[in-house]
gemmi code that builds the backbone of each chain (N, CA, C; Angstrom):
import gemmi

chains = {
    "A": [
        ("MET", (22.445, 9.956, 29.530), (22.402, 11.315, 28.980), (22.208, 11.269, 27.480)),
        ("SER", (21.038, 11.563, 27.064), (20.657, 11.441, 25.667), (21.486, 12.320, 24.739)),
        ("LYS", (21.657, 13.587, 25.112), (22.271, 14.542, 24.193), (23.780, 14.362, 24.064)),
        ("SER", (24.435, 13.933, 25.135), (25.889, 13.856, 25.107), (26.379, 12.647, 24.317)),
        ("ASP", (25.537, 11.642, 24.158), (25.923, 10.450, 23.412), (25.161, 10.414, 22.085)),
        ("PRO", (25.878, 10.609, 20.948), (25.184, 10.667, 19.656), (24.490, 9.362, 19.272)),
        ("ASN", (24.913, 8.257, 19.873), (24.295, 6.975, 19.530), (23.132, 6.606, 20.447)),
        ("ALA", (22.873, 7.462, 21.421), (21.783, 7.166, 22.351), (20.450, 7.251, 21.609)),
        ("PRO", (19.469, 6.468, 22.041), (18.155, 6.561, 21.394), (17.519, 7.927, 21.643)),
        ("LYS", (16.557, 8.275, 20.809), (15.830, 9.523, 21.034), (15.031, 9.406, 22.320)),
        ("ARG", (14.737, 10.562, 22.881), (14.001, 10.552, 24.141), (12.768, 11.444, 24.056)),
        ("LEU", (11.654, 10.936, 24.611), (10.402, 11.691, 24.676), (10.046, 11.933, 26.134)),
        ("ALA", (9.769, 13.165, 26.462), (9.353, 13.508, 27.826), (7.969, 14.140, 27.774)),
        ("LEU", (7.020, 13.512, 28.453), (5.635, 13.996, 28.432), (5.195, 14.397, 29.830)),
        ("ILE", (4.321, 15.381, 29.887), (3.626, 15.681, 31.137), (2.158, 15.353, 30.925)),
        ("ALA", (1.625, 14.455, 31.739), (0.203, 14.101, 31.668), (-0.484, 14.761, 32.856)),
        ("SER", (-1.266, 15.804, 32.593), (-1.808, 16.599, 33.695), (-3.308, 16.401, 33.914)),
        ("LYS", (-3.931, 15.583, 33.055), (-5.379, 15.424, 33.190), (-5.765, 13.955, 33.293)),
        ("GLY", (-6.840, 13.684, 34.020), (-7.176, 12.294, 34.313), (-8.479, 11.798, 33.727)),
        ("THR", (-9.059, 12.548, 32.772), (-10.309, 12.067, 32.177), (-10.011, 11.107, 31.026)),
        ("LEU", (-11.024, 10.376, 30.621), (-10.862, 9.369, 29.569), (-10.295, 9.979, 28.286)),
        ("ASP", (-10.860, 11.122, 27.896), (-10.403, 11.740, 26.647), (-8.955, 12.216, 26.729)),
        ("TRP", (-8.557, 12.736, 27.890), (-7.193, 13.245, 28.041), (-6.197, 12.149, 28.408)),
        ("ALA", (-6.678, 10.974, 28.758), (-5.771, 9.887, 29.119), (-5.147, 9.265, 27.872)),
        ("TYR", (-5.872, 9.331, 26.772), (-5.374, 8.687, 25.552), (-4.085, 9.301, 24.996)),
        ("PRO", (-4.034, 10.635, 24.790), (-2.840, 11.177, 24.118), (-1.502, 10.772, 24.748)),
        ("PRO", (-1.319, 10.901, 26.085), (-0.001, 10.523, 26.606), (0.314, 9.038, 26.412)),
        ("PHE", (-0.688, 8.179, 26.611), (-0.411, 6.742, 26.482), (-0.190, 6.347, 25.019)),
        ("ILE", (-0.916, 6.984, 24.094), (-0.716, 6.688, 22.672), (0.688, 7.116, 22.241)),
        ("LEU", (1.050, 8.344, 22.582), (2.367, 8.848, 22.174), (3.486, 8.060, 22.840)),
        ("ALA", (3.305, 7.746, 24.117), (4.358, 7.025, 24.837), (4.542, 5.621, 24.277)),
        ("SER", (3.438, 4.922, 23.999), (3.582, 3.549, 23.488), (4.131, 3.549, 22.067)),
        ("ALA", (3.739, 4.541, 21.253), (4.265, 4.611, 19.888), (5.759, 4.917, 19.907)),
        ("ALA", (6.157, 5.845, 20.765), (7.586, 6.174, 20.869), (8.372, 4.967, 21.379)),
        ("GLY", (7.800, 4.268, 22.350), (8.444, 3.061, 22.860), (8.620, 2.026, 21.760)),
        ("ALA", (7.606, 1.933, 20.887), (7.655, 0.974, 19.781), (8.713, 1.374, 18.750)),
        ("MET", (9.095, 2.647, 18.740), (10.132, 3.097, 17.812), (11.515, 3.045, 18.444)),
        ("GLY", (11.572, 2.470, 19.626), (12.863, 2.321, 20.279), (13.329, 3.555, 21.032)),
        ("TRP", (12.423, 4.513, 21.232), (12.806, 5.710, 21.970), (12.743, 5.437, 23.471)),
        ("GLU", (13.503, 6.228, 24.204), (13.345, 6.266, 25.663), (12.164, 7.168, 25.956)),
        ("VAL", (11.296, 6.756, 26.860), (10.125, 7.585, 27.156), (9.925, 7.713, 28.657)),
        ("GLY", (9.627, 8.925, 29.087), (9.265, 9.165, 30.475), (8.041, 10.058, 30.512)),
        ("VAL", (7.070, 9.693, 31.342), (5.861, 10.509, 31.477), (5.740, 10.958, 32.925)),
        ("PHE", (5.575, 12.258, 33.098), (5.404, 12.825, 34.431), (3.907, 13.011, 34.668)),
        ("PHE", (3.345, 12.244, 35.578), (1.911, 12.298, 35.871), (1.692, 13.237, 37.041)),
        ("THR", (0.981, 14.336, 36.757), (0.820, 15.345, 37.794), (-0.634, 15.815, 37.874)),
        ("PHE", (-0.989, 16.423, 38.977), (-2.370, 16.824, 39.236), (-3.344, 15.669, 38.927)),
        ("PHE", (-4.401, 15.920, 38.181), (-5.381, 14.842, 37.985), (-4.812, 13.723, 37.124)),
        ("GLY", (-3.743, 14.027, 36.399), (-3.082, 12.998, 35.594), (-2.510, 11.880, 36.452)),
        ("LEU", (-2.201, 12.197, 37.702), (-1.618, 11.180, 38.590), (-2.544, 9.979, 38.773)),
        ("THR", (-3.849, 10.216, 38.684), (-4.801, 9.108, 38.874), (-4.681, 8.056, 37.767)),
        ("LEU", (-3.989, 8.391, 36.680), (-3.792, 7.409, 35.604), (-2.787, 6.337, 36.008)),
        ("LEU", (-2.188, 6.496, 37.179), (-1.253, 5.479, 37.670), (-1.873, 4.611, 38.762)),
        ("LYS", (-3.171, 4.775, 38.992), (-3.839, 3.888, 39.962), (-3.982, 2.502, 39.335)),
        ("PRO", (-3.889, 1.462, 40.158), (-3.996, 0.103, 39.590), (-5.316, -0.107, 38.851)),
        ("LYS", (-6.397, 0.370, 39.451), (-7.696, 0.227, 38.798), (-8.083, 1.578, 38.210)),
        ("LEU", (-8.164, 1.624, 36.880), (-8.462, 2.885, 36.211), (-9.969, 3.124, 36.156)),
        ("THR", (-10.371, 4.326, 36.521), (-11.803, 4.658, 36.496), (-12.012, 5.927, 35.679)),
        ("THR", (-11.327, 6.035, 34.556), (-11.411, 7.248, 33.743), (-12.815, 7.427, 33.179)),
        ("ALA", (-13.270, 8.660, 33.213), (-14.600, 8.993, 32.690), (-14.494, 10.259, 31.850)),
        ("VAL", (-15.573, 10.538, 31.131), (-15.594, 11.748, 30.315), (-16.888, 12.505, 30.605)),
        ("THR", (-16.811, 13.822, 30.573), (-18.005, 14.609, 30.801), (-18.330, 15.484, 29.594)),
        ("PRO", (-19.495, 15.255, 28.974), (-19.865, 16.066, 27.810), (-20.128, 17.531, 28.189)),
        ("VAL", (-20.487, 17.766, 29.454), (-20.789, 19.135, 29.878), (-19.566, 20.044, 29.708)),
        ("GLY", (-18.425, 19.512, 30.092), (-17.200, 20.316, 30.010), (-16.551, 20.276, 28.640)),
        ("ASN", (-17.110, 19.494, 27.734), (-16.533, 19.343, 26.396), (-17.593, 19.575, 25.325)),
        ("PRO", (-17.911, 20.846, 25.057), (-19.001, 21.148, 24.127), (-18.776, 20.622, 22.713)),
        ("ALA", (-17.531, 20.353, 22.333), (-17.267, 19.872, 20.973), (-17.395, 18.355, 20.861)),
        ("MET", (-17.640, 17.689, 21.984), (-17.688, 16.218, 21.976), (-18.875, 15.712, 21.153)),
        ("PRO", (-18.631, 14.885, 20.128), (-19.741, 14.326, 19.355), (-20.554, 13.389, 20.233)),
        ("MET", (-21.874, 13.524, 20.204), (-22.742, 12.628, 20.970), (-23.359, 11.630, 20.004)),
        ("LYS", (-22.696, 10.477, 19.877), (-23.141, 9.483, 18.906), (-23.353, 8.133, 19.575)),
        ("MET", (-24.182, 7.315, 18.954), (-24.486, 5.995, 19.495), (-23.576, 4.941, 18.863)),
        ("PRO", (-23.025, 4.046, 19.692), (-22.103, 3.033, 19.160), (-22.794, 1.766, 18.677)),
        ("PHE", (-24.098, 1.832, 18.414), (-24.813, 0.640, 17.959), (-25.861, 1.050, 16.936)),
        ("GLY", (-26.502, 0.084, 16.314), (-27.534, 0.371, 15.324), (-26.949, 0.541, 13.931)),
        ("PRO", (-27.846, 0.812, 12.937), (-27.378, 0.972, 11.559), (-26.438, 2.175, 11.428)),
        ("GLU", (-25.653, 2.186, 10.325), (-24.628, 3.220, 10.173), (-25.232, 4.630, 10.193)),
        ("GLY", (-26.386, 4.792, 9.511), (-27.023, 6.104, 9.468), (-27.373, 6.601, 10.864)),
        ("PHE", (-27.812, 5.686, 11.712), (-28.162, 6.007, 13.103), (-26.910, 6.368, 13.900)),
        ("GLN", (-25.837, 5.583, 13.678), (-24.588, 5.826, 14.406), (-23.969, 7.168, 14.046)),
        ("ASN", (-24.267, 7.655, 12.829), (-23.654, 8.907, 12.385), (-24.391, 10.148, 12.890)),
        ("ILE", (-25.554, 9.939, 13.509), (-26.302, 11.100, 14.018), (-25.560, 11.707, 15.211)),
        ("ASN", (-25.364, 13.018, 15.153), (-24.769, 13.726, 16.284), (-25.914, 14.331, 17.088)),
        ("TRP", (-26.270, 13.674, 18.186), (-27.466, 14.043, 18.950), (-27.316, 15.404, 19.629)),
        ("PRO", (-28.246, 16.311, 19.330), (-28.172, 17.643, 19.949), (-28.799, 17.626, 21.333)),
        ("ILE", (-28.048, 17.192, 22.327), (-28.618, 17.077, 23.676), (-28.424, 18.397, 24.428)),
        ("PRO", (-29.528, 18.982, 24.917), (-29.418, 20.280, 25.589), (-28.530, 20.211, 26.836)),
        ("GLN", (-27.805, 21.282, 27.069), (-26.914, 21.395, 28.229), (-27.686, 21.142, 29.528)),
        ("LEU", (-28.925, 21.584, 29.553), (-29.755, 21.430, 30.755), (-29.907, 19.954, 31.128)),
        ("ILE", (-30.083, 19.114, 30.136), (-30.248, 17.680, 30.381), (-28.918, 17.049, 30.787)),
        ("MET", (-27.847, 17.401, 30.035), (-26.539, 16.800, 30.338), (-26.092, 17.150, 31.752)),
        ("THR", (-26.465, 18.339, 32.214), (-26.037, 18.783, 33.536), (-26.878, 18.165, 34.652)),
        ("ASN", (-28.169, 17.984, 34.388), (-29.081, 17.644, 35.484), (-29.536, 16.186, 35.552)),
        ("VAL", (-29.439, 15.462, 34.460), (-29.883, 14.065, 34.513), (-28.822, 13.237, 35.241)),
        ("PRO", (-29.218, 12.603, 36.356), (-28.236, 11.809, 37.103), (-27.696, 10.671, 36.237)),
        ("GLY", (-26.399, 10.463, 36.323), (-25.785, 9.365, 35.573), (-25.496, 9.678, 34.116)),
        ("PHE", (-25.675, 10.941, 33.718), (-25.451, 11.243, 32.302), (-23.978, 11.067, 31.914)),
        ("ASP", (-23.077, 11.486, 32.803), (-21.650, 11.328, 32.514), (-21.276, 9.843, 32.405)),
        ("ALA", (-21.871, 9.038, 33.287), (-21.583, 7.605, 33.262), (-22.053, 7.003, 31.940)),
        ("LEU", (-23.214, 7.460, 31.482), (-23.754, 6.985, 30.211), (-22.829, 7.395, 29.063)),
        ("ALA", (-22.430, 8.675, 29.058), (-21.554, 9.175, 27.995), (-20.229, 8.426, 27.991)),
        ("THR", (-19.721, 8.109, 29.190), (-18.459, 7.380, 29.305), (-18.598, 5.975, 28.718)),
        ("THR", (-19.692, 5.303, 29.073), (-19.938, 3.962, 28.549), (-20.022, 3.980, 27.025)),
        ("LEU", (-20.751, 4.978, 26.489), (-20.915, 5.058, 25.038), (-19.571, 5.325, 24.352)),
        ("MET", (-18.764, 6.189, 24.947), (-17.471, 6.504, 24.333), (-16.549, 5.290, 24.356)),
        ("LYS", (-16.538, 4.590, 25.488), (-15.685, 3.400, 25.587), (-16.106, 2.362, 24.547)),
        ("GLN", (-17.425, 2.223, 24.379), (-17.936, 1.246, 23.413), (-17.558, 1.657, 21.987)),
        ("THR", (-17.672, 2.970, 21.704), (-17.303, 3.466, 20.378), (-15.832, 3.161, 20.089)),
        ("PHE", (-14.976, 3.446, 21.055), (-13.540, 3.202, 20.873), (-13.292, 1.722, 20.614)),
        ("LYS", (-13.989, 0.873, 21.387), (-13.802, -0.569, 21.245), (-14.235, -1.023, 19.854)),
        ("ASN", (-15.407, -0.527, 19.429), (-15.919, -0.908, 18.100), (-14.953, -0.529, 16.989)),
        ("LYS", (-14.271, 0.619, 17.168), (-13.398, 1.123, 16.105), (-12.003, 0.516, 16.161)),
        ("GLY", (-11.735, -0.283, 17.173), (-10.422, -0.931, 17.243), (-9.371, -0.142, 17.999)),
        ("VAL", (-9.820, 0.767, 18.877), (-8.872, 1.498, 19.724), (-8.715, 0.718, 21.030)),
        ("ALA", (-7.488, 0.557, 21.471), (-7.236, -0.176, 22.710), (-7.777, 0.617, 23.891)),
        ("SER", (-8.093, -0.091, 24.992), (-8.562, 0.595, 26.190), (-7.381, 1.273, 26.882)),
        ("ILE", (-7.679, 2.179, 27.812), (-6.609, 2.863, 28.543), (-5.750, 1.854, 29.307)),
        ("ASP", (-6.402, 0.844, 29.885), (-5.650, -0.203, 30.599), (-4.646, -0.884, 29.678)),
        ("GLU", (-5.114, -1.223, 28.472), (-4.228, -1.894, 27.512), (-3.094, -0.971, 27.071)),
        ("MET", (-3.447, 0.301, 26.839), (-2.432, 1.285, 26.420), (-1.342, 1.403, 27.479)),
        ("ARG", (-1.788, 1.492, 28.734), (-0.811, 1.656, 29.814), (0.083, 0.428, 29.905)),
        ("GLN", (-0.512, -0.758, 29.751), (0.284, -1.974, 29.800), (1.304, -2.020, 28.655)),
        ("MET", (0.888, -1.545, 27.461), (1.821, -1.503, 26.329), (2.992, -0.585, 26.637)),
        ("CYS", (2.688, 0.519, 27.327), (3.757, 1.445, 27.722), (4.722, 0.758, 28.690)),
        ("LEU", (4.165, 0.062, 29.668), (5.007, -0.619, 30.648), (5.847, -1.708, 29.971)),
        ("ASP", (5.247, -2.365, 28.976), (5.963, -3.424, 28.253), (7.170, -2.882, 27.495)),
        ("THR", (7.097, -1.602, 27.090), (8.236, -1.021, 26.377), (9.076, -0.145, 27.299)),
        ("ASP", (8.961, -0.409, 28.597), (9.803, 0.255, 29.593), (9.644, 1.763, 29.640)),
        ("VAL", (8.445, 2.249, 29.380), (8.178, 3.677, 29.561), (8.274, 3.971, 31.059)),
        ("ARG", (9.026, 5.008, 31.410), (9.153, 5.354, 32.827), (7.962, 6.197, 33.264)),
        ("MET", (7.378, 5.814, 34.392), (6.191, 6.486, 34.908), (6.600, 7.294, 36.137)),
        ("PHE", (6.706, 8.607, 35.963), (7.043, 9.477, 37.086), (5.758, 9.968, 37.748)),
        ("GLY", (5.647, 9.781, 39.034), (4.473, 10.255, 39.762), (4.833, 11.504, 40.555)),
        ("CYS", (3.983, 12.491, 40.473), (4.258, 13.766, 41.149), (4.022, 13.634, 42.657)),
        ("GLN", (5.095, 13.779, 43.399), (5.032, 13.641, 44.853), (4.133, 14.708, 45.480)),
        ("MET", (4.248, 15.925, 44.953), (3.455, 17.035, 45.507), (1.957, 16.767, 45.351)),
        ("THR", (1.550, 16.271, 44.160), (0.139, 15.958, 43.922), (-0.344, 14.923, 44.929)),
        ("MET", (0.526, 13.928, 45.174), (0.158, 12.865, 46.096), (-0.110, 13.427, 47.487)),
        ("ASP", (0.772, 14.311, 47.920), (0.618, 14.926, 49.240), (-0.643, 15.786, 49.301)),
        ("VAL", (-0.883, 16.557, 48.247), (-2.031, 17.466, 48.224), (-3.356, 16.711, 48.308)),
        ("PHE", (-3.461, 15.617, 47.525), (-4.731, 14.890, 47.498), (-4.802, 13.765, 48.536)),
        ("GLY", (-3.771, 13.637, 49.327), (-3.811, 12.641, 50.389), (-3.679, 11.206, 49.904)),
        ("PHE", (-3.006, 11.007, 48.766), (-2.769, 9.643, 48.282), (-1.552, 9.054, 48.996)),
        ("LYS", (-1.443, 7.739, 48.931), (-0.267, 7.062, 49.457), (0.439, 6.330, 48.314)),
        ("ARG", (1.709, 6.036, 48.508), (2.466, 5.348, 47.453), (1.823, 4.013, 47.070)),
        ("GLU", (1.240, 3.350, 48.077), (0.620, 2.041, 47.817), (-0.620, 2.170, 46.934)),
        ("ASP", (-1.104, 3.400, 46.744), (-2.293, 3.590, 45.914), (-1.975, 3.505, 44.422)),
        ("PHE", (-0.691, 3.410, 44.089), (-0.313, 3.474, 42.675), (0.429, 2.218, 42.221)),
        ("ILE", (0.486, 2.031, 40.904), (1.152, 0.841, 40.368), (2.631, 0.852, 40.771)),
        ("LYS", (3.181, -0.343, 40.900), (4.517, -0.460, 41.482), (5.608, 0.152, 40.607)),
        ("GLU", (5.312, 0.356, 39.320), (6.311, 0.939, 38.417), (6.471, 2.446, 38.618)),
        ("THR", (5.591, 3.053, 39.419), (5.639, 4.505, 39.605), (6.928, 4.933, 40.302)),
        ("GLU", (7.597, 5.933, 39.716), (8.780, 6.528, 40.352), (8.360, 7.893, 40.867)),
        ("PHE", (8.290, 8.040, 42.178), (7.837, 9.314, 42.723), (8.967, 10.323, 42.755)),
        ("CYS", (8.655, 11.536, 42.303), (9.672, 12.577, 42.261), (8.996, 13.931, 42.160)),
        ("GLY", (9.815, 14.945, 42.104), (9.301, 16.304, 41.980), (9.692, 16.920, 40.653)),
        ("ALA", (9.425, 18.215, 40.535), (9.643, 18.924, 39.270), (11.103, 18.856, 38.818)),
        ("ALA", (12.026, 18.980, 39.748), (13.440, 19.037, 39.371), (13.892, 17.749, 38.690)),
        ("THR", (13.449, 16.617, 39.221), (13.839, 15.325, 38.639), (13.329, 15.211, 37.214)),
        ("PHE", (12.049, 15.601, 37.026), (11.493, 15.499, 35.681), (12.169, 16.483, 34.729)),
        ("LEU", (12.441, 17.694, 35.202), (13.075, 18.691, 34.326), (14.457, 18.224, 33.884)),
        ("GLU", (15.174, 17.589, 34.786), (16.494, 17.080, 34.416), (16.345, 16.011, 33.331)),
        ("TYR", (15.341, 15.152, 33.489), (15.079, 14.117, 32.481), (14.676, 14.767, 31.153)),
        ("ALA", (13.799, 15.789, 31.230), (13.280, 16.434, 30.023), (14.342, 17.265, 29.313)),
        ("ALA", (15.311, 17.759, 30.071), (16.353, 18.593, 29.470), (17.151, 17.807, 28.440)),
        ("ASP", (17.236, 16.507, 28.617), (17.982, 15.660, 27.686), (17.070, 15.002, 26.657)),
        ("ALA", (15.807, 15.419, 26.606), (14.862, 14.803, 25.667), (14.862, 15.537, 24.334)),
        ("ASP", (14.528, 14.803, 23.288), (14.424, 15.400, 21.949), (13.037, 15.995, 21.728)),
        ("VAL", (12.039, 15.424, 22.391), (10.666, 15.916, 22.268), (10.091, 16.058, 23.674)),
        ("GLN", (9.538, 17.232, 23.954), (8.885, 17.433, 25.260), (7.498, 18.005, 25.006)),
        ("LEU", (6.502, 17.367, 25.587), (5.131, 17.825, 25.374), (4.358, 17.878, 26.693)),
        ("PHE", (3.517, 18.881, 26.800), (2.624, 19.008, 27.958), (1.211, 18.652, 27.515)),
        ("ILE", (0.610, 17.707, 28.197), (-0.734, 17.265, 27.806), (-1.697, 17.436, 28.974)),
    ],
    "B": [
        ("MET", (4.675, -6.967, -12.797), (4.516, -7.647, -11.501), (5.740, -7.430, -10.611)),
        ("PRO", (5.520, -6.943, -9.407), (6.675, -6.802, -8.509), (7.189, -8.165, -8.078)),
        ("ASP", (8.464, -8.191, -7.729), (9.046, -9.462, -7.260), (8.295, -9.957, -6.027)),
        ("ILE", (8.229, -11.254, -5.908), (7.591, -11.854, -4.738), (8.573, -11.779, -3.563)),
        ("ILE", (8.086, -11.287, -2.441), (8.916, -11.287, -1.237), (8.421, -12.404, -0.328)),
        ("LYS", (9.339, -13.219, 0.112), (8.947, -14.338, 0.995), (9.121, -13.914, 2.443)),
        ("GLU", (7.993, -13.893, 3.154), (8.065, -13.453, 4.540), (8.362, -14.619, 5.475)),
        ("ASP", (8.955, -14.312, 6.628), (9.220, -15.340, 7.638), (8.101, -15.382, 8.671)),
        ("GLN", (7.386, -14.275, 8.786), (6.343, -14.183, 9.806), (5.251, -13.239, 9.305)),
        ("VAL", (4.013, -13.532, 9.655), (2.901, -12.665, 9.255), (2.230, -12.107, 10.511)),
        ("LEU", (1.935, -10.818, 10.478), (1.237, -10.176, 11.585), (0.011, -9.466, 11.028)),
        ("ASP", (-1.159, -9.846, 11.513), (-2.391, -9.233, 11.014), (-2.913, -8.215, 12.024)),
        ("CYS", (-2.869, -6.958, 11.653), (-3.364, -5.882, 12.526), (-4.669, -5.309, 11.979)),
        ("SER", (-5.407, -6.095, 11.224), (-6.673, -5.626, 10.659), (-7.630, -5.231, 11.778)),
        ("GLY", (-8.299, -4.101, 11.585), (-9.281, -3.656, 12.573), (-8.690, -2.851, 13.709)),
        ("MET", (-7.377, -2.761, 13.783), (-6.747, -2.015, 14.886), (-6.407, -0.606, 14.448)),
        ("LEU", (-6.565, 0.323, 15.386), (-6.208, 1.719, 15.101), (-4.927, 2.094, 15.851)),
        ("CYS", (-4.424, 3.283, 15.507), (-3.209, 3.846, 16.106), (-3.276, 3.781, 17.630)),
        ("PRO", (-2.227, 3.411, 18.339), (-0.893, 3.058, 17.848), (-0.674, 1.555, 17.741)),
        ("MET", (-1.769, 0.766, 17.743), (-1.633, -0.693, 17.827), (-0.779, -1.312, 16.716)),
        ("PRO", (-0.987, -0.937, 15.426), (-0.157, -1.574, 14.396), (1.341, -1.373, 14.631)),
        ("VAL", (1.709, -0.171, 15.049), (3.123, 0.124, 15.298), (3.636, -0.672, 16.509)),
        ("VAL", (2.841, -0.699, 17.564), (3.259, -1.399, 18.779), (3.377, -2.904, 18.526)),
        ("LYS", (2.382, -3.467, 17.826), (2.397, -4.916, 17.533), (3.557, -5.268, 16.599)),
        ("THR", (3.819, -4.392, 15.617), (4.925, -4.632, 14.696), (6.245, -4.643, 15.450)),
        ("SER", (6.376, -3.694, 16.339), (7.606, -3.600, 17.116), (7.822, -4.861, 17.950)),
        ("LYS", (6.743, -5.375, 18.537), (6.846, -6.614, 19.333), (7.211, -7.791, 18.436)),
        ("ALA", (6.522, -7.869, 17.284), (6.722, -9.015, 16.390), (8.135, -9.043, 15.831)),
        ("ILE", (8.694, -7.885, 15.528), (10.014, -7.860, 14.893), (11.103, -8.263, 15.889)),
        ("LYS", (10.806, -8.064, 17.169), (11.782, -8.468, 18.198), (11.961, -9.984, 18.215)),
        ("GLU", (10.933, -10.705, 17.773), (10.987, -12.169, 17.774), (11.794, -12.714, 16.610)),
        ("LEU", (12.092, -11.850, 15.624), (12.787, -12.317, 14.414), (14.301, -12.184, 14.540)),
        ("GLN", (14.992, -12.914, 13.655), (16.449, -12.786, 13.555), (16.758, -11.673, 12.560)),
        ("SER", (17.949, -11.125, 12.662), (18.385, -10.091, 11.729), (18.285, -10.609, 10.297)),
        ("GLY", (17.687, -9.802, 9.409), (17.559, -10.180, 8.000), (16.243, -10.850, 7.672)),
        ("GLN", (15.543, -11.341, 8.675), (14.249, -11.993, 8.437), (13.184, -10.948, 8.111)),
        ("ILE", (12.125, -11.413, 7.456), (11.117, -10.480, 6.939), (9.756, -10.685, 7.594)),
        ("LEU", (9.176, -9.577, 8.012), (7.849, -9.585, 8.610), (6.859, -8.972, 7.620)),
        ("LYS", (5.763, -9.697, 7.412), (4.675, -9.152, 6.607), (3.600, -8.675, 7.574)),
        ("MET", (3.247, -7.392, 7.478), (2.234, -6.841, 8.375), (1.051, -6.363, 7.545)),
        ("ILE", (-0.145, -6.739, 7.997), (-1.375, -6.355, 7.295), (-2.175, -5.445, 8.218)),
        ("ALA", (-2.655, -4.326, 7.674), (-3.420, -3.374, 8.488), (-4.566, -2.788, 7.682)),
        ("THR", (-5.558, -2.276, 8.405), (-6.664, -1.581, 7.740), (-6.695, -0.103, 8.125)),
        ("ASP", (-5.877, 0.280, 9.105), (-5.819, 1.669, 9.559), (-5.207, 2.543, 8.460)),
        ("PRO", (-5.969, 3.537, 7.943), (-5.422, 4.400, 6.884), (-4.207, 5.208, 7.342)),
        ("GLY", (-3.987, 5.273, 8.655), (-2.807, 5.982, 9.156), (-1.557, 5.130, 9.123)),
        ("ALA", (-1.732, 3.837, 8.833), (-0.590, 2.915, 8.899), (0.501, 3.190, 7.849)),
        ("PRO", (0.153, 3.494, 6.574), (1.241, 3.699, 5.599), (2.253, 4.781, 6.009)),
        ("PRO", (1.819, 6.012, 6.348), (2.842, 6.971, 6.782), (3.500, 6.566, 8.102)),
        ("ASP", (2.718, 5.949, 9.004), (3.285, 5.563, 10.298), (4.341, 4.470, 10.167)),
        ("MET", (4.124, 3.520, 9.273), (5.116, 2.456, 9.113), (6.391, 2.997, 8.478)),
        ("GLU", (6.246, 4.008, 7.605), (7.450, 4.639, 7.040), (8.254, 5.321, 8.140)),
        ("ALA", (7.552, 6.037, 9.003), (8.231, 6.722, 10.111), (8.857, 5.715, 11.064)),
        ("TRP", (8.114, 4.667, 11.362), (8.629, 3.629, 12.268), (9.901, 3.002, 11.696)),
        ("SER", (9.864, 2.754, 10.382), (11.020, 2.168, 9.713), (12.230, 3.099, 9.798)),
        ("ARG", (12.023, 4.378, 9.524), (13.126, 5.354, 9.598), (13.682, 5.435, 11.017)),
        ("GLN", (12.789, 5.409, 12.006), (13.225, 5.583, 13.387), (13.927, 4.350, 13.950)),
        ("THR", (13.505, 3.176, 13.506), (14.064, 1.951, 14.086), (15.169, 1.342, 13.235)),
        ("GLY", (15.244, 1.744, 11.956), (16.273, 1.196, 11.079), (15.900, -0.149, 10.476)),
        ("ASN", (14.694, -0.633, 10.777), (14.212, -1.850, 10.118), (13.631, -1.433, 8.772)),
        ("GLU", (14.187, -2.019, 7.689), (13.861, -1.517, 6.361), (12.445, -1.881, 5.920)),
        ("LEU", (11.740, -0.884, 5.390), (10.421, -1.113, 4.794), (10.648, -1.473, 3.327)),
        ("LEU", (10.578, -2.755, 3.024), (10.886, -3.222, 1.665), (9.780, -2.853, 0.694)),
        ("ARG", (8.550, -2.962, 1.164), (7.437, -2.653, 0.278), (6.213, -2.264, 1.095)),
        ("SER", (5.482, -1.281, 0.575), (4.237, -0.844, 1.184), (3.208, -0.827, 0.066)),
        ("MET", (2.172, -1.629, 0.186), (1.220, -1.749, -0.921), (-0.203, -1.956, -0.412)),
        ("GLN", (-1.154, -1.879, -1.348), (-2.544, -2.168, -1.003), (-2.965, -3.458, -1.679)),
        ("GLU", (-3.661, -4.296, -0.944), (-4.068, -5.590, -1.467), (-5.436, -5.920, -0.890)),
        ("ASP", (-6.412, -6.158, -1.728), (-7.772, -6.493, -1.279), (-8.310, -5.485, -0.268)),
        ("GLY", (-8.057, -4.209, -0.518), (-8.560, -3.176, 0.374), (-7.818, -3.057, 1.692)),
        ("LYS", (-6.702, -3.768, 1.825), (-5.916, -3.669, 3.054), (-4.519, -3.144, 2.731)),
        ("PHE", (-3.843, -2.669, 3.751), (-2.474, -2.197, 3.580), (-1.525, -3.315, 3.980)),
        ("VAL", (-0.549, -3.563, 3.121), (0.398, -4.650, 3.366), (1.817, -4.094, 3.377)),
        ("PHE", (2.581, -4.482, 4.382), (3.947, -3.991, 4.537), (4.907, -5.170, 4.677)),
        ("TYR", (6.042, -5.044, 4.011), (7.114, -6.019, 4.198), (8.285, -5.306, 4.857)),
        ("LEU", (8.677, -5.817, 5.990), (9.734, -5.174, 6.772), (10.871, -6.153, 7.040)),
        ("ARG", (12.106, -5.675, 6.818), (13.251, -6.548, 7.091), (13.926, -6.101, 8.374)),
        ("LYS", (14.087, -7.046, 9.281), (14.729, -6.712, 10.550), (16.198, -6.369, 10.319)),
        ("LYS", (16.643, -5.293, 10.958), (18.040, -4.856, 10.755), (18.992, -5.778, 11.495)),
    ],
}
model = gemmi.Model(1)
for chain_id, residues in chains.items():
    chain = gemmi.Chain(chain_id)
    for i, (resn, *xyz) in enumerate(residues, 1):
        res = gemmi.Residue()
        res.name, res.seqid = resn, gemmi.SeqId(i, " ")
        for name, pos in zip(("N", "CA", "C"), xyz):
            atom = gemmi.Atom()
            atom.name, atom.element = name, gemmi.Element(name[0])
            atom.pos, atom.b_iso = gemmi.Position(*pos), 0.0
            res.add_atom(atom)
        chain.add_residue(res)
    model.add_chain(chain)
structure = gemmi.Structure()
structure.add_model(model)
structure.setup_entities()
């Protein structure tokens, strides 16, 4: 019980509700940083966020649904890399494999800039004992099985997470 | 000239972005004994405020935060 014991470490409670590459970063970054500061951390993975607990991560990003996403190339001279390509919505929507291309380019950009991959981020979280709560209801709805997720997953419902979050110093929905 | 601080361990986080410097520092400091000093080098411009926050939150003292050869250098004493 975090609040009842003044010497207890601070606690962070996060809800990770989205499973795309861009939305996967914030919960893992915050959780690993809090873990590195000695905080207790628990993340409740729900809806599409639950897929972030699959052993093999297949996170992708779609520029169609993210109009503010910079479309830049992760290679070539600096002037070329800084160009924000004005790609028409018609092309992004209709060219097969465009999302896969955008995902590859984004992953490469992150790598070039020294950002860890989602796999590495998640492992850093596990290394600092971040608790991974998996939403049981989401699992039932999408027809997943417990074996589909990493062994550290603690399956529970809203009440369990709320009780955990009630004693947290920081609670965020992502 | 500031006093020379003698470090017990060096951690180079050059080229890494948030939250890697903080996470690596936290791992490295666990390997040290109380009172020992870790020198951490980073290029992430977010590292100076982040290392101050990390120090306040963990109680490991930030003895010095400086810039050297275009990099950020931190001396941290394990509590």
